[in-house]
Biopython code that builds the backbone (N, CA, C, O; Angstrom):
import numpy as np
from Bio.PDB.StructureBuilder import StructureBuilder

atoms = [
    (1, "UNK", "N", (7.193, 15.117, -3.872)),
    (1, "UNK", "CA", (7.068, 14.655, -2.521)),
    (1, "UNK", "C", (7.340, 13.810, -2.552)),
    (1, "UNK", "O", (7.350, 13.318, -3.680)),
    (2, "UNK", "N", (8.002, 12.493, -0.830)),
    (2, "UNK", "CA", (7.574, 11.357, -0.652)),
    (2, "UNK", "C", (7.212, 11.172, 0.675)),
    (2, "UNK", "O", (7.355, 11.787, 1.732)),
    (3, "UNK", "N", (6.791, 10.324, 0.369)),
    (3, "UNK", "CA", (5.926, 9.321, 1.733)),
    (3, "UNK", "C", (6.443, 8.231, 2.431)),
    (3, "UNK", "O", (7.508, 7.849, 1.945)),
    (4, "UNK", "N", (6.045, 7.563, 3.450)),
    (4, "UNK", "CA", (6.335, 6.702, 4.026)),
    (4, "UNK", "C", (5.655, 5.802, 3.661)),
    (4, "UNK", "O", (4.610, 6.424, 3.467)),
    (5, "UNK", "N", (5.308, 4.211, 3.268)),
    (5, "UNK", "CA", (4.977, 3.604, 3.496)),
    (5, "UNK", "C", (5.251, 2.145, 3.805)),
    (5, "UNK", "O", (5.971, 1.382, 3.161)),
    (6, "UNK", "N", (4.176, 1.754, 5.494)),
    (6, "UNK", "CA", (4.553, 0.282, 5.591)),
    (6, "UNK", "C", (3.730, -0.756, 5.480)),
    (6, "UNK", "O", (2.727, -0.638, 6.183)),
    (7, "UNK", "N", (3.792, -1.736, 4.846)),
    (7, "UNK", "CA", (2.194, -2.585, 4.183)),
    (7, "UNK", "C", (2.557, -3.662, 5.722)),
    (7, "UNK", "O", (3.330, -3.314, 6.615)),
    (8, "UNK", "N", (2.050, -4.521, 5.705)),
    (8, "UNK", "CA", (1.955, -5.605, 7.003)),
    (8, "UNK", "C", (1.182, -6.821, 6.268)),
    (8, "UNK", "O", (0.242, -7.179, 6.979)),
    (9, "UNK", "N", (1.253, -7.394, 5.354)),
    (9, "UNK", "CA", (0.961, -8.301, 3.973)),
    (9, "UNK", "C", (1.140, -9.970, 4.456)),
    (9, "UNK", "O", (2.240, -10.299, 4.901)),
    (10, "UNK", "N", (-0.011, -11.055, 4.353)),
    (10, "UNK", "CA", (0.758, -12.018, 4.451)),
    (10, "UNK", "C", (0.440, -13.042, 3.182)),
    (10, "UNK", "O", (-0.488, -12.723, 2.439)),
    (11, "UNK", "N", (1.285, -14.437, 2.870)),
    (11, "UNK", "CA", (1.533, -15.040, 1.366)),
    (11, "UNK", "C", (2.085, -16.085, 2.615)),
    (11, "UNK", "O", (2.401, -16.075, 3.805)),
    (12, "UNK", "N", (1.951, -17.019, 1.391)),
    (12, "UNK", "CA", (3.035, -18.427, 1.688)),
    (12, "UNK", "C", (2.721, -18.650, 3.199)),
    (12, "UNK", "O", (3.522, -19.239, 3.925)),
    (13, "UNK", "N", (1.585, -18.182, 3.631)),
    (13, "UNK", "CA", (1.800, -19.159, 5.512)),
    (13, "UNK", "C", (2.278, -18.382, 6.367)),
    (13, "UNK", "O", (2.400, -18.575, 7.577)),
    (14, "UNK", "N", (2.698, -17.040, 5.451)),
    (14, "UNK", "CA", (4.205, -16.052, 6.698)),
    (14, "UNK", "C", (3.726, -14.398, 6.924)),
    (14, "UNK", "O", (3.554, -13.794, 5.865)),
    (15, "UNK", "N", (3.509, -13.655, 8.119)),
    (15, "UNK", "CA", (3.164, -12.286, 7.906)),
    (15, "UNK", "C", (4.343, -11.720, 7.536)),
    (15, "UNK", "O", (5.312, -12.425, 7.821)),
    (16, "UNK", "N", (4.571, -10.794, 7.055)),
    (16, "UNK", "CA", (5.576, -10.314, 6.545)),
    (16, "UNK", "C", (5.420, -8.519, 6.871)),
    (16, "UNK", "O", (4.371, -8.020, 7.278)),
    (17, "UNK", "N", (6.817, -7.651, 6.567)),
    (17, "UNK", "CA", (6.737, -6.882, 6.239)),
    (17, "UNK", "C", (7.022, -5.524, 5.947)),
    (17, "UNK", "O", (7.483, -4.811, 6.838)),
    (18, "UNK", "N", (6.703, -4.862, 4.269)),
    (18, "UNK", "CA", (7.780, -3.907, 3.976)),
    (18, "UNK", "C", (7.537, -2.729, 4.430)),
    (18, "UNK", "O", (6.628, -2.446, 5.210)),
    (19, "UNK", "N", (8.505, -1.832, 3.869)),
    (19, "UNK", "CA", (7.806, -0.842, 4.031)),
    (19, "UNK", "C", (8.881, -0.202, 3.441)),
    (19, "UNK", "O", (9.943, -0.821, 3.388)),
    (20, "UNK", "N", (8.760, 1.804, 2.629)),
    (20, "UNK", "CA", (9.548, 2.147, 1.798)),
    (20, "UNK", "C", (8.630, 3.346, 1.449)),
    (20, "UNK", "O", (7.426, 3.577, 1.562)),
    (21, "UNK", "N", (10.400, 4.430, 0.676)),
    (21, "UNK", "CA", (9.537, 5.764, 0.808)),
    (21, "UNK", "C", (9.469, 6.016, -0.795)),
    (21, "UNK", "O", (10.465, 6.015, -1.520)),
    (22, "UNK", "N", (7.815, 6.284, -1.338)),
    (22, "UNK", "CA", (7.709, 6.448, -2.326)),
    (22, "UNK", "C", (7.417, 7.874, -2.832)),
    (22, "UNK", "O", (6.923, 8.634, -1.999)),
    (23, "UNK", "N", (7.566, 8.185, -3.635)),
    (23, "UNK", "CA", (7.029, 10.016, -4.132)),
    (23, "UNK", "C", (5.570, 9.829, -4.808)),
    (23, "UNK", "O", (4.997, 8.935, -5.432)),
    (24, "UNK", "N", (5.292, 11.024, -4.399)),
    (24, "UNK", "CA", (4.084, 11.391, -4.614)),
    (24, "UNK", "C", (3.679, 12.666, -5.190)),
    (24, "UNK", "O", (3.762, 13.453, -4.248)),
    (25, "UNK", "N", (3.311, 13.262, -6.159)),
    (25, "UNK", "CA", (2.739, 14.176, -6.551)),
    (25, "UNK", "C", (2.174, 15.046, -6.079)),
    (25, "UNK", "O", (0.945, 14.988, -6.130)),
    (26, "UNK", "N", (2.917, 16.409, -5.315)),
    (26, "UNK", "CA", (2.618, 17.171, -4.926)),
    (26, "UNK", "C", (1.292, 17.512, -4.529)),
    (26, "UNK", "O", (0.806, 17.457, -3.399)),
    (27, "UNK", "N", (0.825, 17.833, -5.489)),
    (27, "UNK", "CA", (-0.597, 19.143, -6.034)),
    (27, "UNK", "C", (-1.159, 17.384, -5.160)),
    (27, "UNK", "O", (-1.490, 17.438, -3.976)),
    (28, "UNK", "N", (-1.186, 16.088, -5.858)),
    (28, "UNK", "CA", (-2.346, 15.699, -5.679)),
    (28, "UNK", "C", (-2.569, 15.361, -3.794)),
    (28, "UNK", "O", (-3.617, 15.164, -3.179)),
    (29, "UNK", "N", (-1.116, 15.403, -3.278)),
    (29, "UNK", "CA", (-0.550, 14.610, -2.109)),
    (29, "UNK", "C", (-2.107, 16.339, -0.868)),
    (29, "UNK", "O", (-2.571, 16.419, 0.270)),
    (30, "UNK", "N", (-2.181, 17.189, -2.163)),
    (30, "UNK", "CA", (-2.961, 18.681, -0.775)),
    (30, "UNK", "C", (-4.118, 18.297, -0.939)),
    (30, "UNK", "O", (-5.037, 18.530, -0.154)),
    (31, "UNK", "N", (-4.230, 17.480, -2.279)),
    (31, "UNK", "CA", (-5.636, 17.655, -2.049)),
    (31, "UNK", "C", (-6.399, 16.071, -1.457)),
    (31, "UNK", "O", (-7.388, 16.085, -0.724)),
    (32, "UNK", "N", (-6.023, 15.347, -1.724)),
    (32, "UNK", "CA", (-6.061, 14.196, -0.810)),
    (32, "UNK", "C", (-5.124, 13.588, -0.304)),
    (32, "UNK", "O", (-4.830, 12.531, -0.862)),
    (33, "UNK", "N", (-4.420, 13.945, 0.752)),
    (33, "UNK", "CA", (-3.386, 13.041, 1.276)),
    (33, "UNK", "C", (-3.690, 11.664, 1.118)),
    (33, "UNK", "O", (-3.139, 11.026, 0.221)),
    (34, "UNK", "N", (-4.788, 10.952, 2.156)),
    (34, "UNK", "CA", (-5.189, 9.452, 2.801)),
    (34, "UNK", "C", (-5.241, 8.838, 1.036)),
    (34, "UNK", "O", (-4.646, 7.794, 0.769)),
    (35, "UNK", "N", (-5.916, 9.519, 0.064)),
    (35, "UNK", "CA", (-6.098, 8.518, -0.944)),
    (35, "UNK", "C", (-4.802, 8.819, -1.823)),
    (35, "UNK", "O", (-4.567, 7.785, -2.448)),
    (36, "UNK", "N", (-4.167, 9.483, -2.034)),
    (36, "UNK", "CA", (-3.062, 9.514, -2.994)),
    (36, "UNK", "C", (-1.978, 7.952, -2.106)),
    (36, "UNK", "O", (-1.616, 6.809, -2.386)),
    (37, "UNK", "N", (-1.887, 8.877, -1.049)),
    (37, "UNK", "CA", (-1.014, 7.770, -0.428)),
    (37, "UNK", "C", (-1.667, 6.466, -0.781)),
    (37, "UNK", "O", (-0.866, 5.693, -1.306)),
    (38, "UNK", "N", (-3.094, 5.909, -0.628)),
    (38, "UNK", "CA", (-3.716, 4.292, -0.573)),
    (38, "UNK", "C", (-2.825, 4.017, -2.247)),
    (38, "UNK", "O", (-1.759, 3.412, -2.355)),
    (39, "UNK", "N", (-3.572, 4.611, -3.339)),
    (39, "UNK", "CA", (-3.024, 5.174, -5.021)),
    (39, "UNK", "C", (-1.757, 4.024, -5.075)),
    (39, "UNK", "O", (-1.738, 2.909, -5.596)),
    (40, "UNK", "N", (-0.293, 5.065, -4.014)),
    (40, "UNK", "CA", (0.782, 4.012, -4.148)),
    (40, "UNK", "C", (1.097, 3.440, -3.634)),
    (40, "UNK", "O", (2.326, 3.386, -3.665)),
    (41, "UNK", "N", (0.526, 2.644, -2.853)),
    (41, "UNK", "CA", (0.462, 1.767, -1.590)),
    (41, "UNK", "C", (-0.057, 0.556, -2.434)),
    (41, "UNK", "O", (0.409, -0.485, -2.898)),
    (42, "UNK", "N", (-1.029, 1.089, -2.407)),
    (42, "UNK", "CA", (-1.488, -0.498, -3.637)),
    (42, "UNK", "C", (-1.150, -0.769, -5.124)),
    (42, "UNK", "O", (-1.750, -1.659, -5.727)),
    (43, "UNK", "N", (0.033, 0.168, -5.871)),
    (43, "UNK", "CA", (0.432, 0.258, -6.635)),
    (43, "UNK", "C", (1.852, -1.125, -6.728)),
    (43, "UNK", "O", (2.208, -2.022, -7.493)),
    (44, "UNK", "N", (2.262, -0.515, -5.391)),
    (44, "UNK", "CA", (3.525, -1.250, -5.091)),
    (44, "UNK", "C", (3.059, -2.587, -3.947)),
    (44, "UNK", "O", (3.898, -3.296, -3.391)),
    (45, "UNK", "N", (2.016, -2.683, -3.816)),
    (45, "UNK", "CA", (1.600, -4.227, -3.379)),
    (45, "UNK", "C", (1.741, -4.973, -4.501)),
    (45, "UNK", "O", (2.551, -5.899, -4.485)),
    (46, "UNK", "N", (0.717, -4.603, -6.066)),
    (46, "UNK", "CA", (0.470, -5.085, -6.909)),
    (46, "UNK", "C", (1.956, -6.037, -7.430)),
    (46, "UNK", "O", (1.910, -7.222, -7.761)),
    (47, "UNK", "N", (3.070, -5.285, -7.402)),
    (47, "UNK", "CA", (4.642, -5.426, -7.820)),
    (47, "UNK", "C", (4.751, -6.468, -6.209)),
    (47, "UNK", "O", (5.845, -7.032, -6.187)),
    (48, "UNK", "N", (4.324, -6.635, -5.586)),
    (48, "UNK", "CA", (5.356, -7.404, -3.953)),
    (48, "UNK", "C", (4.359, -9.111, -4.497)),
    (48, "UNK", "O", (4.829, -10.248, -4.545)),
    (49, "UNK", "N", (2.740, -8.600, -4.865)),
    (49, "UNK", "CA", (1.793, -9.249, -5.300)),
    (49, "UNK", "C", (3.084, -10.430, -6.210)),
    (49, "UNK", "O", (3.670, -11.476, -5.932)),
    (50, "UNK", "N", (3.027, -9.607, -7.215)),
    (50, "UNK", "CA", (3.996, -10.599, -8.309)),
    (50, "UNK", "C", (4.684, -11.501, -8.064)),
    (50, "UNK", "O", (4.716, -12.625, -8.566)),
    (51, "UNK", "N", (5.685, -10.741, -6.726)),
    (51, "UNK", "CA", (7.060, -11.313, -6.525)),
    (51, "UNK", "C", (6.774, -12.763, -5.997)),
    (51, "UNK", "O", (7.572, -13.699, -6.046)),
    (52, "UNK", "N", (5.622, -12.789, -5.532)),
    (52, "UNK", "CA", (5.009, -14.030, -4.588)),
    (52, "UNK", "C", (4.457, -15.302, -5.077)),
    (52, "UNK", "O", (4.172, -16.367, -4.530)),
    (53, "UNK", "N", (4.411, -14.956, -6.010)),
    (53, "UNK", "CA", (3.696, -15.851, -7.581)),
    (53, "UNK", "C", (2.083, -15.894, -7.236)),
    (53, "UNK", "O", (1.520, -16.964, -7.468)),
    (54, "UNK", "N", (1.310, -14.828, -6.708)),
    (54, "UNK", "CA", (0.026, -14.172, -6.771)),
    (54, "UNK", "C", (0.002, -15.466, -5.576)),
    (54, "UNK", "O", (-0.220, -16.551, -6.113)),
    (55, "UNK", "N", (0.133, -15.519, -4.526)),
    (55, "UNK", "CA", (0.150, -16.557, -3.504)),
    (55, "UNK", "C", (-1.687, -16.780, -3.178)),
    (55, "UNK", "O", (-2.610, -15.997, -2.957)),
    (56, "UNK", "N", (-1.594, -17.914, -3.268)),
    (56, "UNK", "CA", (-3.386, -18.279, -3.053)),
    (56, "UNK", "C", (-3.922, -17.832, -1.921)),
    (56, "UNK", "O", (-5.120, -17.740, -1.656)),
    (57, "UNK", "N", (-2.507, -17.405, -0.900)),
    (57, "UNK", "CA", (-3.358, -17.347, 0.953)),
    (57, "UNK", "C", (-2.895, -15.459, 0.576)),
    (57, "UNK", "O", (-3.200, -14.776, 1.553)),
    (58, "UNK", "N", (-2.444, -14.849, -0.252)),
    (58, "UNK", "CA", (-1.615, -13.311, -0.481)),
    (58, "UNK", "C", (-3.315, -12.423, 0.138)),
    (58, "UNK", "O", (-4.495, -12.396, -0.214)),
    (59, "UNK", "N", (-2.567, -11.904, 1.072)),
    (59, "UNK", "CA", (-3.676, -10.738, 1.340)),
    (59, "UNK", "C", (-2.872, -9.610, 2.323)),
    (59, "UNK", "O", (-1.745, -9.941, 2.693)),
    (60, "UNK", "N", (-3.387, -8.323, 2.753)),
    (60, "UNK", "CA", (-2.985, -7.331, 3.202)),
    (60, "UNK", "C", (-3.580, -7.138, 4.588)),
    (60, "UNK", "O", (-4.747, -7.024, 4.962)),
    (61, "UNK", "N", (-2.642, -7.137, 5.110)),
    (61, "UNK", "CA", (-3.534, -7.234, 7.028)),
    (61, "UNK", "C", (-3.602, -5.449, 7.611)),
    (61, "UNK", "O", (-4.447, -5.064, 8.419)),
    (62, "UNK", "N", (-2.503, -4.520, 6.983)),
    (62, "UNK", "CA", (-2.482, -3.315, 7.724)),
    (62, "UNK", "C", (-1.188, -2.836, 6.747)),
    (62, "UNK", "O", (-0.206, -3.416, 6.285)),
    (63, "UNK", "N", (-1.926, -0.947, 6.664)),
    (63, "UNK", "CA", (-1.432, 0.156, 5.527)),
    (63, "UNK", "C", (-0.864, 1.097, 6.880)),
    (63, "UNK", "O", (-1.455, 1.227, 7.952)),
    (64, "UNK", "N", (-0.024, 1.482, 6.634)),
    (64, "UNK", "CA", (-0.117, 2.857, 7.185)),
    (64, "UNK", "C", (1.201, 3.487, 5.900)),
    (64, "UNK", "O", (1.880, 2.963, 5.017)),
    (65, "UNK", "N", (0.988, 5.089, 6.551)),
    (65, "UNK", "CA", (1.562, 5.561, 5.922)),
    (65, "UNK", "C", (2.432, 6.441, 6.716)),
    (65, "UNK", "O", (2.064, 6.147, 7.853)),
    (66, "UNK", "N", (3.313, 7.296, 6.846)),
    (66, "UNK", "CA", (4.049, 7.870, 7.617)),
    (66, "UNK", "C", (4.070, 7.778, 9.294)),
    (66, "UNK", "O", (3.972, 8.401, 10.351)),
    (67, "UNK", "N", (4.190, 7.032, 8.924)),
    (67, "UNK", "CA", (4.420, 6.142, 10.473)),
    (67, "UNK", "C", (3.127, 5.579, 10.911)),
    (67, "UNK", "O", (2.901, 4.389, 11.129)),
    (68, "UNK", "N", (2.050, 6.871, 11.046)),
    (68, "UNK", "CA", (1.029, 6.267, 12.649)),
    (68, "UNK", "C", (-0.670, 7.062, 10.895)),
    (68, "UNK", "O", (-1.558, 7.825, 11.276)),
    (69, "UNK", "N", (-0.619, 6.661, 9.534)),
    (69, "UNK", "CA", (-1.980, 7.209, 9.557)),
    (69, "UNK", "C", (-2.203, 5.882, 8.157)),
    (69, "UNK", "O", (-1.686, 5.543, 7.092)),
    (70, "UNK", "N", (-3.937, 5.308, 9.571)),
    (70, "UNK", "CA", (-3.978, 3.831, 8.144)),
    (70, "UNK", "C", (-4.684, 4.284, 7.534)),
    (70, "UNK", "O", (-5.537, 5.171, 7.527)),
    (71, "UNK", "N", (-4.039, 3.211, 6.679)),
    (71, "UNK", "CA", (-4.900, 4.063, 4.830)),
    (71, "UNK", "C", (-5.559, 2.302, 4.295)),
    (71, "UNK", "O", (-5.635, 2.183, 3.072)),
    (72, "UNK", "N", (-6.092, 0.778, 5.302)),
    (72, "UNK", "CA", (-5.236, -0.543, 5.133)),
    (72, "UNK", "C", (-7.313, -0.311, 4.143)),
    (72, "UNK", "O", (-7.531, -0.585, 2.963)),
    (73, "UNK", "N", (-8.279, 0.181, 5.065)),
    (73, "UNK", "CA", (-9.580, -0.223, 3.691)),
    (73, "UNK", "C", (-10.032, 0.907, 2.636)),
    (73, "UNK", "O", (-11.080, 1.057, 2.007)),
    (74, "UNK", "N", (-8.117, 2.085, 2.718)),
    (74, "UNK", "CA", (-8.880, 2.874, 1.514)),
    (74, "UNK", "C", (-8.226, 1.895, 0.233)),
    (74, "UNK", "O", (-8.833, 1.411, -0.722)),
    (75, "UNK", "N", (-6.791, 1.795, 0.575)),
    (75, "UNK", "CA", (-6.108, 0.995, -0.713)),
    (75, "UNK", "C", (-7.174, -0.797, -0.783)),
    (75, "UNK", "O", (-7.004, -1.534, -1.754)),
    (76, "UNK", "N", (-7.926, -1.105, 0.087)),
    (76, "UNK", "CA", (-8.882, -2.165, -0.566)),
    (76, "UNK", "C", (-9.224, -1.710, -1.218)),
    (76, "UNK", "O", (-9.368, -2.393, -2.232)),
    (77, "UNK", "N", (-9.783, 0.118, -1.373)),
    (77, "UNK", "CA", (-11.003, -0.301, -2.278)),
    (77, "UNK", "C", (-10.355, 0.576, -3.884)),
    (77, "UNK", "O", (-11.112, 0.786, -4.832)),
    (78, "UNK", "N", (-8.700, 1.027, -3.895)),
    (78, "UNK", "CA", (-7.953, 0.948, -4.998)),
    (78, "UNK", "C", (-8.536, 0.813, -6.391)),
    (78, "UNK", "O", (-8.834, 1.715, -7.174)),
    (79, "UNK", "N", (-8.658, -0.780, -6.568)),
    (79, "UNK", "CA", (-9.091, -1.529, -7.321)),
    (79, "UNK", "C", (-9.482, -1.390, -8.340)),
    (79, "UNK", "O", (-8.933, -1.262, -9.434)),
    (80, "UNK", "N", (-11.310, -1.422, -7.757)),
    (80, "UNK", "CA", (-12.169, -1.183, -8.526)),
    (80, "UNK", "C", (-11.803, 0.968, -9.359)),
    (80, "UNK", "O", (-11.651, 1.404, -10.500)),
    (81, "UNK", "N", (-11.819, 1.403, -8.413)),
    (81, "UNK", "CA", (-11.443, 2.435, -9.423)),
    (81, "UNK", "C", (-10.289, 2.534, -10.325)),
    (81, "UNK", "O", (-10.539, 3.348, -11.213)),
    (82, "UNK", "N", (-9.699, 2.272, -10.381)),
    (82, "UNK", "CA", (-8.342, 2.548, -11.355)),
    (82, "UNK", "C", (-8.922, 1.543, -12.312)),
    (82, "UNK", "O", (-8.326, 1.267, -13.353)),
]
sb = StructureBuilder()
sb.init_structure("model")
sb.init_model(0)
sb.init_chain("A")
sb.init_seg("    ")
for serial, (resi, resn, name, xyz) in enumerate(atoms, 1):
    if name == "N":
        sb.init_residue(resn, " ", resi, " ")
    sb.init_atom(name, np.array(xyz, "f"), 0.0, 1.0, " ", f" {name:<3s}", serial, name[0])
structure = sb.get_structure()
C-alpha cells in the first residue's frame, strides 16, 4: 500500500515543502500506522538532506501523512531506534 507524506523543511535559509507517495508494508501499517509512516518519512528526509549537502541549518519543521496526521515528533524519534 502507499501513503502520502508531506515534509516541511528548512535548509540554507529557505523553508520548503516536499510531498510524495511512498510504499509501506500493509501488515506493518495495520499494526502501527503512525510509526510506519514516520519510518518512511525519516528515510526520505535523509535522502533530501543528502541533496542539500547536509546544510548546517537543516531542520524538520513538520511532517504529515494522509493529508492531516501530524507525525513530526515521531519522525524525530526514528533515528535513535534504527
